[in-house]
C-alpha positions as CSV (number, residue, x, y, z in Angstrom):
1,M,109.0,110.8,118.8
2,R,107.9,111.2,115.3
3,L,108.3,107.5,114.7
4,F,106.5,106.8,118.0
5,A,103.7,109.0,117.1
6,M,103.3,107.4,113.7
7,A,103.3,103.9,115.5
8,A,100.7,105.0,118.1
9,A,98.4,106.4,115.3
10,L,98.6,103.1,113.4
11,Y,97.8,101.2,116.7
12,L,94.9,103.3,117.4
13,R,93.5,103.5,113.8
14,S,93.7,99.6,113.5
15,A,91.7,98.7,116.8
16,P,90.3,101.9,118.5
17,A,87.7,99.6,120.7
18,A,90.5,97.0,121.6
19,A,92.9,99.9,122.4
20,A,90.4,101.5,124.8
21,L,89.9,98.2,126.6
22,R,93.7,97.9,126.8
23,I,94.0,101.3,128.3
24,A,91.3,100.7,131.0
25,A,93.0,97.2,131.7
26,M,96.2,99.3,132.1
27,L,94.8,101.7,134.6
28,I,93.4,99.2,136.8
29,G,96.6,97.0,136.5
30,G,98.7,100.0,137.5
31,G,96.6,100.9,140.6
32,A,95.5,97.6,142.0
33,P,99.0,96.9,143.8
34,V,99.1,100.1,145.4
35,V,95.5,99.6,146.7
36,V,96.3,96.0,147.8
37,A,99.1,97.2,149.6
38,W,97.6,99.9,151.6
39,C,94.5,97.5,152.3
40,T,96.9,95.1,153.7
41,K,98.5,97.8,155.9
42,L,95.1,98.8,157.4
43,L,94.2,94.9,158.0
44,L,97.8,94.4,159.9
45,D,97.2,97.4,161.9
46,Q,93.8,96.3,163.1
47,L,95.0,92.9,163.9
48,S,97.9,94.1,165.8
49,V,95.7,96.3,168.1
50,G,92.8,93.8,168.3
51,G,90.6,95.9,166.3
52,S,87.2,94.8,164.8
53,H,87.1,96.8,161.6
54,L,88.4,94.2,159.2
55,A,85.5,94.0,156.9
56,W,86.5,96.8,154.9
57,P,90.3,96.1,154.4
58,V,89.3,92.4,153.5
59,A,86.5,93.5,151.1
60,G,89.2,96.1,149.5
61,I,91.8,93.3,148.9
62,A,89.4,90.8,147.4
63,G,87.5,93.2,145.3
64,T,90.7,94.8,143.9
65,A,92.3,91.5,143.4
66,A,89.1,90.3,141.3
67,A,89.2,93.4,139.3
68,W,92.9,93.1,139.0
69,A,92.6,89.5,137.6
70,V,89.5,90.5,135.1
71,A,91.5,93.3,133.8
72,G,94.5,91.0,133.2
73,H,92.5,88.7,131.0
74,A,91.0,91.6,129.2
75,G,94.1,93.2,128.5
76,R,95.5,90.0,127.1
77,Y,92.5,89.6,124.9
78,A,92.9,93.3,123.7
79,E,96.5,92.7,123.0
80,Q,95.9,89.8,120.7
81,E,93.0,91.5,119.0
82,I,95.1,94.6,118.5
83,A,98.1,92.4,117.2
84,R,95.9,90.8,114.7
85,R,94.4,94.1,113.4
86,V,97.7,95.9,113.2
87,T,99.3,92.9,111.3
88,L,96.5,93.2,108.6
89,R,96.8,96.8,108.2
90,T,100.5,96.8,108.0
91,Q,100.6,93.9,105.6
92,V,98.3,96.1,103.5
93,E,100.1,99.2,103.6
94,L,103.6,97.5,103.2
95,F,102.7,95.3,100.0
96,T,101.0,98.4,98.7
97,A,104.2,100.2,98.8
98,V,106.2,97.4,97.5
99,S,103.9,97.2,94.3
100,R,103.9,101.1,94.1
101,P,107.2,101.6,92.0
102,A,106.4,101.4,88.4
103,G,109.9,99.9,87.5
104,L,111.9,97.0,88.4
105,A,114.9,98.8,89.8
106,E,114.0,98.4,93.5
107,L,113.4,94.6,93.3
108,E,117.1,94.0,91.8
109,N,118.6,96.1,94.6
110,P,119.9,93.9,97.6
111,D,119.7,96.8,99.9
112,F,115.9,97.1,99.1
113,H,115.5,93.5,100.0
114,N,117.3,93.9,103.2
115,R,115.3,96.7,104.4
116,L,112.2,95.0,103.3
117,Q,113.1,92.0,105.5
118,L,113.5,94.3,108.4
119,A,110.1,96.1,107.4
120,R,108.2,92.9,107.2
121,Q,109.4,91.9,110.9
122,A,108.7,95.3,111.8
123,S,105.1,95.2,110.4
124,Q,104.1,92.2,112.6
125,I,105.5,93.4,116.0
126,A,106.7,96.9,116.0
127,P,103.3,99.1,116.1
128,A,101.7,96.7,118.7
129,Q,104.9,96.2,120.7
130,L,105.8,100.0,120.8
131,T,102.5,101.0,121.9
132,G,102.2,98.2,124.3
133,S,105.5,99.3,125.8
134,V,104.3,102.7,126.3
135,L,101.0,101.4,127.8
136,S,102.9,99.2,129.9
137,T,105.1,102.1,131.0
138,A,102.0,104.2,131.8
139,Q,100.6,101.4,133.9
140,A,104.0,101.2,135.7
141,A,104.1,104.9,136.3
142,V,100.5,104.6,138.2
143,T,102.1,101.9,140.2
144,L,105.3,104.0,140.7
145,T,103.7,107.1,141.8
146,G,101.7,105.2,144.5
147,F,104.6,103.3,145.6
148,T,107.1,106.2,145.5
149,A,104.9,108.4,147.6
150,T,104.6,105.5,150.2
151,L,108.3,104.8,150.4
152,V,109.0,108.8,150.6
153,A,106.7,109.0,153.6
154,G,108.5,106.1,155.2
155,S,112.1,107.0,154.3
156,P,113.1,109.4,151.7
157,L,116.7,108.2,151.7
158,V,115.5,104.9,150.9
159,A,113.2,106.3,147.9
160,V,116.0,108.4,146.4
161,L,118.5,105.2,146.6
162,V,116.0,103.1,144.8
163,V,115.1,105.4,142.1
164,A,118.7,106.4,141.6
165,S,119.8,102.9,141.1
166,A,117.4,102.6,138.0
167,V,119.6,105.1,136.0
168,P,122.6,103.1,135.3
169,A,120.2,100.2,134.5
170,L,118.3,102.6,132.0
171,I,121.5,103.5,130.3
172,A,122.9,99.9,130.1
173,Q,119.5,98.6,128.6
174,L,119.3,101.4,125.9
175,R,123.0,100.8,124.7
176,L,122.2,97.0,124.8
177,S,119.0,97.3,122.8
178,R,121.0,99.5,120.0
179,H,123.7,96.7,120.1
180,R,120.7,94.1,119.3
181,S,119.3,96.4,116.7
182,D,122.7,96.8,115.1
183,T,123.2,92.9,115.0
184,L,119.7,92.6,113.5
185,V,120.6,94.7,110.7
186,R,124.1,93.2,110.2
187,I,122.8,89.6,110.1
188,T,119.7,90.3,107.8
189,P,121.6,89.5,104.5
190,G,122.7,86.0,105.8
191,V,119.2,85.2,107.0
192,R,117.9,86.0,103.6
193,R,120.5,83.8,102.2
194,Q,119.6,81.0,104.5
195,V,115.9,81.2,103.7
196,F,116.8,81.2,100.1
197,Y,118.8,77.9,100.4
198,A,116.2,76.4,102.6
199,E,113.4,77.2,99.9
200,L,115.6,76.1,97.2
201,L,115.7,72.6,98.6
202,L,111.9,72.5,98.6
203,D,111.5,74.0,95.0
204,M,110.0,71.8,92.5
205,R,111.8,73.6,89.6
206,A,115.1,72.9,91.0
207,A,114.4,69.3,92.4
208,K,115.4,67.6,89.2
209,E,118.9,69.2,89.1
210,I,119.4,69.0,93.0
211,R,118.9,65.2,92.6
212,L,120.5,64.6,89.3
213,Y,123.8,66.4,90.4
214,G,123.8,65.5,94.0
215,L,123.3,69.2,95.1
216,A,121.3,68.5,98.4
217,T,124.4,68.3,100.7
218,F,126.0,71.4,99.1
219,F,123.0,73.8,99.3
220,R,122.3,72.3,102.8
221,T,125.8,73.0,103.9
222,R,125.6,76.7,102.5
223,M,122.2,77.1,104.4
224,L,123.7,75.7,107.6
225,T,126.8,78.1,107.2
226,E,124.6,81.1,106.9
227,L,122.5,79.9,109.9
228,R,125.6,79.3,112.0
229,G,126.8,82.8,111.3
230,A,123.7,84.6,112.1
231,Q,123.6,82.4,115.4
232,A,126.9,83.4,116.2
233,A,126.2,87.0,116.0
234,E,122.9,86.5,118.1
235,R,125.1,84.5,120.5
236,G,127.7,87.3,121.1
237,T,124.9,89.8,121.8
238,D,123.4,87.4,124.2
239,R,126.4,86.8,126.1
240,L,126.8,90.6,126.5
241,A,123.4,90.8,127.7
242,L,124.1,88.1,130.1
243,R,127.0,90.2,131.6
244,V,125.0,93.3,131.7
245,D,121.8,91.8,133.1
246,G,124.0,89.9,135.7
247,S,125.8,93.0,136.9
248,L,122.7,94.9,137.2
249,A,121.0,92.2,139.4
250,L,123.9,92.3,141.7
251,L,123.6,96.1,141.9
252,G,119.8,95.9,142.6
253,G,120.3,93.1,145.3
254,M,122.8,95.2,147.1
255,V,120.5,98.3,146.9
256,S,117.5,96.1,148.1
257,A,119.6,94.7,151.0
258,A,120.8,98.4,152.0
259,A,117.2,99.8,151.9
260,L,115.7,96.8,153.7
261,A,118.2,97.4,156.5
262,V,117.2,101.0,156.9
263,L,113.6,100.3,156.9
264,V,113.9,97.5,159.5
265,G,116.0,99.5,161.7
266,R,113.6,102.5,161.7
267,V,110.7,100.2,162.6
268,A,112.9,98.5,165.3
269,A,113.5,102.0,166.9
270,G,109.9,102.5,167.2
271,H,109.3,104.9,164.1
272,G,106.4,102.8,162.8
273,T,104.1,99.9,163.1
274,V,104.2,96.3,161.7
275,G,101.6,97.3,159.0
276,D,104.0,100.3,158.1
277,L,106.8,97.9,157.6
278,S,104.7,95.6,155.5
279,V,103.6,98.5,153.2
280,L,107.1,99.8,153.1
281,V,108.7,96.3,152.1
282,A,105.8,96.0,149.5
283,A,106.7,99.4,148.2
284,L,110.3,98.5,148.0
285,A,109.7,95.4,146.1
286,A,107.2,96.7,143.8
287,L,109.2,99.9,143.3
288,Q,112.2,97.9,142.1
289,G,110.4,95.4,140.1
290,T,108.4,98.3,138.4
291,L,111.4,100.2,137.6
292,A,113.2,97.2,136.4
293,G,110.2,96.4,134.0
294,V,110.0,100.1,132.7
295,V,113.7,100.0,131.7
296,A,113.2,96.7,129.9
297,E,110.2,98.2,128.1
298,L,112.0,101.4,127.2
299,A,114.7,99.3,125.9
300,A,112.5,97.1,123.8
301,A,110.9,100.3,122.6
302,G,114.2,101.4,121.2
303,E,114.8,98.1,119.6
304,C,111.3,98.4,117.9
305,L,111.9,101.8,116.7
306,T,114.8,100.9,114.9
307,L,112.8,98.1,113.0
308,F,109.8,100.6,112.6
309,R,112.2,103.1,111.0
310,H,112.6,100.6,108.0
311,Y,108.9,100.1,107.9
312,V,108.2,103.7,107.7
313,A,111.1,104.1,104.8
314,V,109.5,101.2,102.8
315,T,105.9,102.4,103.0
316,S,106.5,106.0,102.5
317,A,109.0,105.6,99.7
318,G,107.4,107.2,96.6
319,A,104.2,107.9,98.2
320,A,104.4,111.5,97.7
321,D,105.7,111.3,93.9
322,P,103.4,112.8,91.5
323,V,101.8,110.2,89.4
324,P,102.0,111.3,85.6
325,A,98.4,112.5,84.5
326,A,98.7,111.8,80.5
327,A,97.2,108.9,79.2
328,P,98.2,107.0,76.0
329,S,96.5,108.1,72.9
330,D,93.1,106.6,72.2
331,G,93.9,105.1,68.8
332,D,93.4,101.2,68.2
333,V,97.1,100.7,67.6
334,P,100.1,102.6,68.2
335,T,103.3,103.7,66.4
336,I,106.3,102.8,68.5
337,E,109.7,104.7,68.0
338,F,113.1,104.2,69.6
339,R,115.2,107.4,69.1
340,D,118.8,107.0,70.0
341,V,118.2,105.2,73.2
342,W,120.9,104.3,75.3
343,F,120.7,102.1,78.5
344,R,122.8,100.5,81.2
345,Y,121.8,98.9,84.4
346,G,124.1,101.1,86.5
347,E,126.9,103.3,86.5
348,R,129.4,100.2,86.8
349,H,127.7,98.1,84.0
350,D,128.5,98.1,80.4
351,W,126.2,99.7,78.0
352,I,123.3,97.4,76.7
353,L,122.1,99.9,74.3
354,R,124.3,102.4,72.4
355,G,121.9,104.7,70.6
356,A,119.5,102.2,69.3
357,S,116.8,103.7,67.0
358,F,113.7,102.0,65.3
359,T,110.3,102.4,64.5
360,V,107.3,100.1,64.4
361,R,104.5,101.6,62.4
362,A,100.9,101.2,63.6
363,G,99.3,97.9,62.8
364,R,102.5,96.6,61.6
365,S,105.0,94.2,62.8
366,L,108.8,94.4,63.8
367,A,111.0,91.5,64.5
368,L,114.3,92.1,66.6
369,V,116.8,89.4,66.0
370,G,120.6,89.3,67.5
371,D,122.9,87.3,69.3
372,N,122.5,86.4,73.1
373,G,123.3,89.7,75.2
374,A,122.6,92.1,72.2
375,G,119.8,93.7,74.0
376,K,116.7,92.5,72.8
377,S,115.0,91.7,76.1
378,T,116.2,94.9,77.4
379,V,114.3,96.6,74.7
380,V,111.1,94.9,76.0
381,K,111.8,96.1,79.4
382,L,112.3,99.7,78.5
383,L,109.1,99.7,76.2
384,C,107.1,98.3,79.2
385,G,108.4,101.1,81.3
386,F,110.2,98.9,83.7
387,Y,113.2,101.2,83.5
388,P,113.8,104.6,82.1
389,P,116.2,105.1,79.2
390,T,119.6,106.4,80.4
391,R,119.5,108.6,77.4
392,G,117.3,108.9,74.4
393,T,113.6,108.6,74.1
394,I,111.0,106.1,73.5
395,L,107.9,107.5,71.7
396,W,104.1,106.1,72.0
397,D,102.2,107.7,69.1
398,G,104.8,110.6,69.2
399,T,104.7,111.1,73.2
400,D,107.5,110.3,75.4
401,I,106.4,107.1,77.4
402,T,108.1,108.7,80.7
403,R,105.3,111.2,80.5
404,L,102.5,108.7,80.6
405,D,100.9,107.0,83.5
406,P,102.6,103.8,83.6
407,A,99.4,101.9,84.7
408,R,97.3,103.2,81.7
409,L,100.2,102.6,79.3
410,R,100.5,99.0,80.5
411,E,96.6,98.5,79.8
412,R,97.4,99.2,76.2
413,M,100.0,96.3,76.0
414,S,99.9,92.7,75.9
415,A,103.1,90.3,76.0
416,V,104.5,86.8,76.4
417,F,107.7,87.3,78.1
418,Q,110.6,84.9,77.5
419,D,110.4,84.0,81.4
420,Y,106.7,83.9,81.6
421,M,105.3,82.7,85.0
422,A,103.7,79.4,85.8
423,Y,101.3,80.4,88.3
424,E,100.1,77.7,90.9
425,F,96.6,78.4,90.3
426,T,93.6,76.7,88.4
427,A,93.8,76.8,84.8
428,A,91.0,79.4,84.5
429,D,92.8,81.7,86.9
430,N,96.2,81.2,85.0
431,I,94.8,82.7,81.8
432,A,92.5,85.3,83.7
433,V,95.6,87.0,85.1
434,G,96.1,88.4,81.6
435,D,92.9,90.6,82.2
436,L,91.2,90.3,85.4
437,T,87.9,91.6,84.0
438,A,87.5,88.4,82.4
439,A,87.7,86.4,85.7
440,G,84.9,84.0,86.1
441,D,84.1,84.4,82.3
442,L,84.5,81.0,81.0
443,P,83.4,81.6,77.4
444,R,85.8,84.5,77.1
445,L,88.6,82.4,79.0
446,R,88.0,79.6,76.5
447,A,88.1,81.8,73.3
448,A,91.6,83.0,74.4
449,A,92.6,79.5,75.2
450,A,91.4,78.2,71.7
451,E,93.2,81.0,70.0
452,A,96.4,79.9,71.7
453,G,95.6,76.2,70.9
454,I,95.3,75.0,74.5
455,D,91.4,74.9,74.9
456,E,91.2,71.0,74.1
457,A,93.9,70.1,76.6
458,L,92.4,72.2,79.5
459,Q,89.0,70.8,78.9
460,R,90.6,67.2,79.3
461,L,91.9,67.9,82.6
462,P,90.1,66.3,85.7
463,L,88.1,69.5,86.6
464,G,88.5,71.2,83.4
465,Y,89.4,74.7,83.7
466,A,88.9,74.4,87.5
467,T,92.0,72.1,87.8
468,P,94.7,73.3,89.9
469,L,97.9,73.5,87.9
470,T,100.2,72.5,90.8
471,R,100.5,69.5,93.3
472,A,101.9,71.8,96.0
473,F,98.5,72.8,97.8
474,G,96.2,69.9,97.6
475,E,95.2,68.5,100.9
476,S,95.9,64.8,99.9
477,D,97.3,63.1,96.9
478,A,93.8,62.5,95.6
479,Q,92.9,66.1,95.5
480,S,96.3,67.5,94.1
481,G,96.3,69.1,90.6
482,V,98.0,68.5,87.3
483,V,101.3,69.7,86.2
484,L,101.6,70.8,82.4
485,S,104.4,70.4,80.2
486,G,106.6,73.2,79.1
487,G,105.0,73.5,75.7
488,Q,101.5,73.7,77.2
489,W,102.4,76.3,79.8
490,Q,103.7,78.4,76.8
491,R,100.5,78.0,75.2
492,L,98.8,79.1,78.3
493,A,101.0,82.3,78.6
494,L,100.1,82.8,74.9
495,A,96.4,82.7,76.0
496,R,96.9,85.2,78.5
497,A,98.4,87.7,75.9
498,V,95.4,86.9,73.6
499,L,92.9,87.7,76.3
500,R,93.8,91.2,76.8
501,D,92.1,92.2,73.6
502,R,91.9,96.0,74.3
503,A,95.7,95.9,73.9
504,G,97.1,97.8,70.8
505,L,100.7,96.5,71.2
506,L,101.4,92.9,71.3
507,I,104.9,92.0,72.6
508,L,106.3,88.3,71.7
509,D,109.6,87.5,73.4
510,E,110.5,84.0,72.2
511,P,106.8,82.8,72.0
512,S,107.6,79.4,70.8
513,A,110.8,78.4,72.3
514,G,109.2,75.5,74.2
515,L,107.2,74.2,71.6
516,D,107.5,70.9,69.4
517,V,107.7,71.4,65.5
518,H,103.9,70.9,64.8
519,A,103.0,73.2,67.8
520,E,105.4,75.8,66.8
521,H,104.0,75.9,63.3
522,E,100.2,76.0,64.6
523,V,101.3,78.9,67.1
524,H,103.3,81.0,64.3
525,R,100.0,80.6,62.2
526,R,97.9,81.8,65.0
527,M,100.3,84.6,65.9
528,A,100.4,85.9,62.4
529,A,96.6,86.4,62.6
530,L,97.1,88.2,65.8
531,R,99.8,90.4,64.5
532,G,97.5,91.4,61.9
533,R,95.1,93.2,64.3
534,R,97.8,95.0,66.4
535,T,101.3,96.7,66.4
536,C,103.5,94.0,67.1
537,L,107.2,93.5,68.5
538,L,108.4,89.9,67.9
539,I,111.8,88.7,69.3
540,S,113.1,85.3,68.5
541,H,116.3,83.3,67.7
542,R,114.3,81.2,65.3
543,L,114.6,83.2,62.1
544,N,112.0,80.9,60.4
545,A,109.4,82.5,63.0
546,V,110.3,86.1,62.0
547,R,110.6,86.0,58.1
548,D,107.0,86.9,57.6
549,A,107.4,90.2,59.8
550,D,107.0,93.4,57.9
551,T,110.4,94.5,59.2
552,I,113.1,92.9,60.8
553,A,115.8,94.8,62.7
554,V,119.2,93.2,63.6
555,L,120.6,94.4,67.0
556,A,124.3,94.1,67.6
557,G,126.8,96.1,69.6
558,G,123.7,98.1,71.2
559,V,122.5,99.5,67.8
560,V,120.4,98.5,65.0
561,V,122.8,97.4,62.2
562,E,120.5,96.1,59.4
563,H,116.8,96.7,59.0
564,G,114.2,95.7,56.0
565,D,112.0,92.7,55.2
566,H,113.4,89.1,54.9
567,A,113.8,89.5,51.2
568,A,115.9,92.6,51.2
569,L,118.2,91.4,54.2
570,M,119.0,88.2,52.3
571,R,119.8,90.3,49.1
572,A,122.0,92.4,51.4
573,D,123.9,89.4,52.3
574,G,124.9,91.0,55.7
575,R,124.6,89.8,59.3
576,Y,121.1,88.4,59.1
577,A,121.5,86.7,55.9
578,A,124.7,84.9,57.6
579,M,122.6,83.8,60.6
580,F,119.5,82.7,58.5
581,R,121.9,80.4,56.2
582,L,123.7,79.0,59.3
583,Q,120.4,78.0,60.9
584,A,118.8,76.7,57.6
585,G,122.1,74.8,57.0
586,G,121.2,72.6,60.1
587,Y,118.0,71.3,58.0
588,Q,119.7,70.6,54.8
589,M,119.6,66.9,53.8
590,E,123.2,67.2,52.8
591,P,125.7,69.5,54.7
592,A,126.0,72.9,53.0
593,P,129.2,73.8,51.6
C-alpha cells in the first residue's frame, strides 16, 4: 500500500488536470453500461406490450452511448498525456538519484546496474499503469455494483456463483504475475549483456578491432545467445500463462452455461419478462467480463509494484544522507597530504595502497611514478573523493576530505584523466564542460584552447568552434562533423583543465601519452607554466616529463619507497634511477653497456 500510495502521488503530481479528466471518464465509462442495459430493458418491455413510451428509452440509450464514446476518447487522451508527464518527471527523479552519490562504487556494482535497469523500465510504465489499473478497477466497480444488484434481483444464486468463480481466477493471476516479475528480475543481467553486445557492434571505438580481428560473428553470437536465453525464460512464463488462462476460460464457460440455464428456466417458468431476461443476460455477460478485467488489472498492478519497488529503491537511496557542510579552505592553492592511506576496492580484492604517505606543498608539484598497477591512478581517485580510504587520512589544508562537501571540493580541482572523455559535442562544448560558466564565452574558450595548443586547429575546422566532433549525429554526410586525432583530443582534454582557472589543485594523469615528440615538448612547456600557479600532482610513465617536478615520489608495493627531486634520486641510485636509465637507454645512439 505504501508503494501504491507513492505511485498514485507521483501520478497526480505529474498531471493533475489530465488525472481529473481521466477520473471523470472513468466514472462515465463505469456507469454507462448499466444505464444502457436498463434503458434496453424498458424499451423491450414497451415493445412487448405495444406501449407508446419509446422516446425516453431510445433517448437514454443514444445519449448514454454518445457520452460513453466521448468519455472513451477523452480518457485515452488523458492517459497519453499523463504517461508523457509521468515519464518526464520520473526521468528527472531517476537520473538525479543516479548522479547523487559522490563516489563511483555504485557504478561499478553489477547489482546496482541490474536494479537500475528495472527502475528505468518502471519509471516509464509503473506509475501510470499502477494508477491506471486502480482507475480501471474503480470504473469496473461502478459497473459491477450496478450489474450485481441487477443479477441479485433476478437470481441471487447466479450472482453468488459468478462472483465466487472470480476468486480462483484472482489467486491464479496474482501468482502468475509474481512469476512474471521473478522472471523479469532473473533475465535482466542477460538482457543488459545482450544490449552491451548490440551496442558494441555499433561502437565506432571498437569498429577497427572488430573488423581487423573478424570479431563481428563472435560478438553477434554472444548477443544472440543472451537473447535466446531471455526469450527461453519468457517462453516458459508464457506457456504457464497459456495453461492457467485456458483453464480459467473453461471454468468461466461452464459457469456461464450454468447461470444462463438458470436464468432462461426462470423466465420460461413465468418469473419475468423478455426485457427482464435481456437485462439479466447483459448483467451476466458484463459481470463476468468485468470481473475478468478486474482480475487482470490486479495482476498487472502486482507486476508493476515489483518494478516500482526498484524505482523507489534507486530514487530514495542516499536522499536522506546528510551532506557535509564544510567547504575547502579559501586559499588560492592547497597543501595536500596522504597520511598512512590504505585502500582496496573490496574485501575480496588485494590491497592497492598499503600505508602510502606523501605531501604536496601549496603551490608546489609532486610527480608520482611507478610500474603499472602500483596504484598511481587509485591515488587520483581517492584524492578526487571518488572512494573513501579504507584506512588512513587524506588532508586538504589540514582537513580530512571526507568531512568536506564533495561538490565544493571538486570545484577547487582540475584534472586531465588518463581515460579522458571524447564527447560527441561541438568543439566549444567539449572545452566548456571543464567549467560550464564559460559556455558560450568564446574568448574564454579560445584562451584555454590556446594555452593547450589546440586553438589554431579548432579554428581551421569547417565551422570553427561550432563544428561537431563526431560523425554520428549529422542528418546527412554533408552535415556530419569532424573526428579529431588522438593527440588533438588529448590537447582538448588539457584545454578543459586549463579552463577551470579557479582550481587550486591540478591533476595530470598521463597528460602527454597520445602526443607526438614536438607536441609533447610543447605541452610540457605549457604545463610547467600551469604548475607554477597551482598545486600540482603529475603522473606519467615518461620520466623525462617529471624530472622538473619539485618532488618525485616512487610508488611500489602500495607505499612510497623513494622521494626527492630528480638529482637527489639519481644520486641515490635506487628504483627511480634504474627506471630513468632504462628509458634513457632507448634513446642512446649506441646501446648502453
